[in-house]
N, C-alpha and C positions, 0 to 999 in steps of 0.2 A: 770131786768137789763134794761138800755138804751144802745144800741149798735150801733155803726157806723162802717161800712164797706166801704172801698174805694178800687175801683179795675178799670181796663181798660175797662170791657164790663161786661153787665149782660143780664140775660134773657130778651127777647127771643134770643139774639145773643148766639151761641152754641159754645162750646169748652172745652177742659179740665178744665180750670181755672174757666169758667163760671159755669159749672155744679158742680164743687167741692164747690164754695162759696155759690152757690143757695142751694146746699144740707145742708151746715151748717146754712145758713140764715134762710131758711123755718123751720127748727127744732127748733131753737130757738124762733121763731115767734109762732110756734104752742104750745111751752111751756110758752106762756104768756109774753115773752121778746119783748120790743118794737125794732125793728131792722130798720135801715135806711141804705140803700145802696147808695154810692155817686159814680157815674161812668160817662163816655162819653156817647155821643149818637150814638156811632159805631155799626151798625148792622154788617157789613163787617168788618173784621180784616184789609183788605186793605185800610180803611178809613184813617188810621194814615198817610199815604203818597199818597193816592189817593183821590182827592176831590170828584170825581164822584161815589165813593163807596157808598154803601146804608147806611142811617142814620135811625135811631128810632126817630120818631116825636115827641112822648110824652114827655115833660119835667118832669112831674111827674106822676107816677102811683103806684098802689098797687098790687104785684104779690104774690099770695100764703101767704097773710098776711105781707109781707116785702115791706116797702115804699121805692120806688126807685127814686132818683132825678138823671137826666141826664143833662150833660153840653156838649156844642157844641166842637168838635175837630176843631181847628183852623190850617191854613197852612201858612207856609213861602212861599215866591215865588219859583217856580219849586219845589214843594215838593217831586216829585218822584227823583229828584236828591238831594235836600237840606237835607231831612230826613236822608237817608243813609250816606250822607256825614258827617252829624252832628254826628251821631252814631260813624263813623270810626274816627272822630277828638277826640271824648270822649275816645276812645279806645286808641289812640296814646297818648293823654295827661295822661291818667290813668297810663301808662307804665312808665312814668318819675316821679322822686321822687320829683320833686320841685313844680309843681302845687299843691295849697292847694285843699282840698276836697270840699271847699265852691264854688271855682272856676268851678269844675266839675259839682256840684250839679246845679248851676246857669245855666251851658250850657245845661244841660240835660232837663230844663224846657221846651224846644221846640221840645221834642220826646216823647210822643206827647205834642202838645202845647194846653193846656186847660185852658186859663186864668180865665173864669168865675167859673170854679171850684174852683181855688185858692182863688178868691174873696169870694165866698161863705163860705169857711173854715175860711176867715180871718174875715168876718161880722157876722157870725151866732151867736146867743145868746143861741142856744141850748146847752144842757149839755149832756154828756154821761158818763157812767160807764165804759166802754171799747171801745177802738178805735183799729181797725185792717186794715192791708193793704195786699194786694196780688199781686204778680208777680213782682220779682225784676227788669225784664228788663224794665219796666214801672216805673222806679224809681223816676220820678218827682212826680207822684201821691202818691207813698209811702212816699216821702220826705214830701209832703204837709201834709198828714195825720199825720205823725210822729211829724212834727213840731206843728200842731194844738193840738195833745195830749200832748206835752210837755209843751206848752203855758198855757194850761187849768189844768195841773195837773192830766191828766189821763193816766192810762197804756195804753201802745201801743204792740199790738201783730202783728208780721209779718208772712206771709206765702210766703216765697220767690219763691218757685217753681223754684228752681235753676237748669238751665239745664247744668250738669257737663261734658257733652261731652263723647266722644270716645278715648280721648289721654291716654298717658301712666300714668297719675295721674289726679284725679278730677279736671276740671276746666283749663286743660292744652291742649285745641286744639283751633283751629281757631275760631269755633263758640261759644264755651262756656266761652272764654274770655270776651265775650260781655255781660255775665251774672255775671261776677266774678271781675269787675273792682273795684278799691280800694274804690271808693265813694259808691259802692252798698253794698260791704262788710261791710263798717262801718255803714250803715243803719241797717244792720242785728245786729251786735254787740251792737249798740245803742238801741236796743229795748228792752222793758221789758220782751219779751217772745217770742221764736221761736217754731212755729207748723211746723215741717220739714215734707214734704212729704215721705221721704224714709230715711234709715239709713245713706246712703253715704252723703246726703245733712247735717244731724244732726253731723256727723264726721267731715265734712268740716269745719263747723263754731265752732265746739268745738276745733279743731285744732288751729283755730285763736283767741281763748281765750274766747269764749261764755261759761258761766258756765252750767254744765250738768243739774243742777236742775232748769234751766229756758229754758228747751227744752222739747218738746214732739214730738214723732214721731207718727203720726196719719195717714195722707194720706186720699183720698175720700174713700167714699163706694159707694155700690149700694142698692137699694131696690128691692129684688127678685120679690116682687109682681108685680112692676112696669114694669118688664121686661117679664112677662108671656104673653103668647098669639101669639107668632110668629108662622106663617105658612110657612115652607119652600118650600113646594109643591106648594103653590101658587105663589110665586116668581120664581121658577124653570120652573114652566109652563109658566109664563108670559113672560119670556125671553129665553125660549129654552134651558135651562141649563141641560146639561146632567152629568156633574161633571167628576171628583172631581173639587169642586168650591173653589178658593182662593178669599177671601174677604178682601178688604181694606175699613176701616171706619176712616176717617181722613181727614183733609184739604190736598189738593193734592199739594204737593211741593217737591221739591229736598231733602231738609233737613229731611223731613218725610220718606224718602226712597221709594216713591211713583214711581219715575223713575226707581229705581232699581227693584221694583217688577215687572213692566211693561217688562223691559229688561230680567228679568230672565224667565218670562213666555214666552216671544218671542223666547228665545233660547230653551226652551223646546219644543214649537211648531215646531221649526226647527228639532229637534231630534225625531219628532214623538210622543210626549207626549200630550194626549188629555186633558188637563185641561182648565176651564173656568176662566175668570177673571172678578170680578165686582168691581168697584170702586164706592164709597158712600162718598160725602163730598164736601166741597166748592172746586171749581177749581180755582186755583191762576192762574194769567195771564201767568207766565212762564210755568207753567205745560201744560196749553192749547197750548202755542206755541211749546212745545216738542210733543204733541200729534198731532199736525197739520203736523209734518216732518215724520211722520209714514206712510209707505205704506198703500194704501186704504184699502187692504184686511186684514191687520192685525189690522188696527184700527176699522174695522167693527166688528172684534170678540170681542173688549173689550165692556163690558156692563158698560157704563158710567152714573151712576144716579145722579151725582151731589148731593146738599143738599136734604136730605129725611126727611120725616116725622117720628114720632115716631113708627107708625106700619109698615112702610116699613122697618125701621132698625130692627124692631124684625123680621120680615120675613126674612131679609137678614142673621141675626144672626142664624136663624134655618136653612136656606139653605145652608151656605156655608159648607165646609168640614174642612177649616182652616182659621185663620186670620193672615194677614201678616201687621206689622207695624215695619219695621227695621230703625226706626227714630234715628237721634241723637240730636233732640231738643224735647225729651219727658222726664219729670222727674218721671213720673209714667205710665200712660197709663190706663185711665178708661176702655177703649175700651177692654183692656185685661181681665177684670173682667166681662164685659158683655159677651165676647166670652165664657169664662169659665163657666158663668151661664147656658149657652147652651150647655156645655159639649164638647166645641171645642177647639182644640189646636192652640196654637199661635206661631208665628215666630217674634222674635224681633232682634234688633242690639245689639251688645256687647256694651252697653252704662252704664256709672256710673249712678246710680240710678234705672234704669230698672232692671239691673242686680239682685237687691235686691227685685224685685217683682215677677221676672220669675225664677224659679228654673230649670236650663237648664238640659233637659232630662228627667225631671219629669213631668212638665205641658207645656213644650214648648221647643222651639229650638232657640239658639242665634247665630248669625252670625256676621262677623264683617261689619261695617257699610261701604257701597258702593262696597260690594264683591258680584258682581252678580253671579259668578259661584257658590259660597258659598250657596247664596239664592236659586239658581236654584236647587241646590243638596238638600237642606232642603225641598223644595217644592215637588220634586220628591219623596223623601223618605217618606213624608206624604201622597201623592196621592196614593202611592204603597201599603200602609201598614194600612189597616183600623183598624186592631187590634192595632197598634201603636197610631193612631188618638183617639180611644177610651180610651186607657189608659191615654194618657197625657190630654185629655179633661176631663175625670173623676177625675182625680188628680187635676186640676184646679178648678173644680166644688166644691169639697170637701174644698179646700182651701178657696175659696170665702165664703163658708157657715159657715167656722170655724172663719175667721178673717176680711174678707172683707165687711161686710155689714154695713150700717149705724147703725144699733143696736149695732154693736161693736164700730164703731168709734166715733158717735156723743156724748155718755156720757163722754168720755174723753176730748173731746174738751169743753164741756160744764162746766166740772168741772174746767178747766184752766180759763174761763171767770169768773166763780164765785169766784174763789181763788183771781184773780187780782182786781175784783169788791170790795172785802172785804178788801183787802190791801189797795185799793185807798180810801176806805172810812176811815179805820183808820189812814191813813197819813193825810186826810183832817181834 
């Protein structure tokens, strides 16, 4: 098969979507399929609104057998203001019944603005058997890919990765509404096939009219062999960690719950609970500003690693006693699988989607998003009970081995692509 994947970032940029699409793309390429990824030149996620953020210089490369084409992110004047303003305007217009979806789609083209990517899709003479797009919050790229597929008579697969939030119903809180605007929902409903990352996402679109036989719940997997070799003692010795150790592996941001983890640990310190906190991941500007407000003695107790290499990540997974990611903007959480692979319990927010990944009380704990007291209680409970940590972690490890490796996930996705390619050939 000839396959085109369109997404906002790709390796070596690291994030949940990036790892998910790379996991699918590299396995398709290893099976002999010709895979092209069209993406932006963003190394840092903040490049979409911050021109000084890092870019990836190579416009074309081959990564693990996958051809990668990168196109530059452009910016409107004052992008740090205009980018969120445009998203806010989209959200306001999408709430009103009268603006046509086409207006919303045209306005969305500036978030992010990648005119050269649109030009390549409009002018390329290459043909593909399957086209797929990932991440609904970057809907201009999804729209461009879907339009390309429709004009060329190719089946289009969508991986929305919809953040359904922490509201009383999925898609019903302030943040998740930026992922469920009506023109975004239309993109999913007008796709040939939905590969949903969790059951909640699949149910959300089925309730809006998507045919069940055009839906697969798959989600990302992990390769256990690639996660082997973590040396927890080495990392503990390096940073003087005596434990219990709370680990965070994520971009550092308020919506990821990182601020709440720090506040919960600070509260435990004030109560005399001796836990260590290690933060690994990209440090976004607002989180750094928050850290700078902390008292110097508390700031010095936090081990802030920033972005880490693969071996350091493995050492951290081996070193921690629990993983905390109480986020409202995660639709799955690959890092939960990675922590479980090391037999570690996890703490997450009671969010739609994530609640289908974690079985509360069996392999992890769920707390309300933003509830620092509940989060502190969960950390204290795990810190004080090694037997509970082992039970939750081992249950998680068994679940990963049973259903969350790429050996389980990839064949199902590959079968969807093969089926759509055959359907497209018959239609042609």
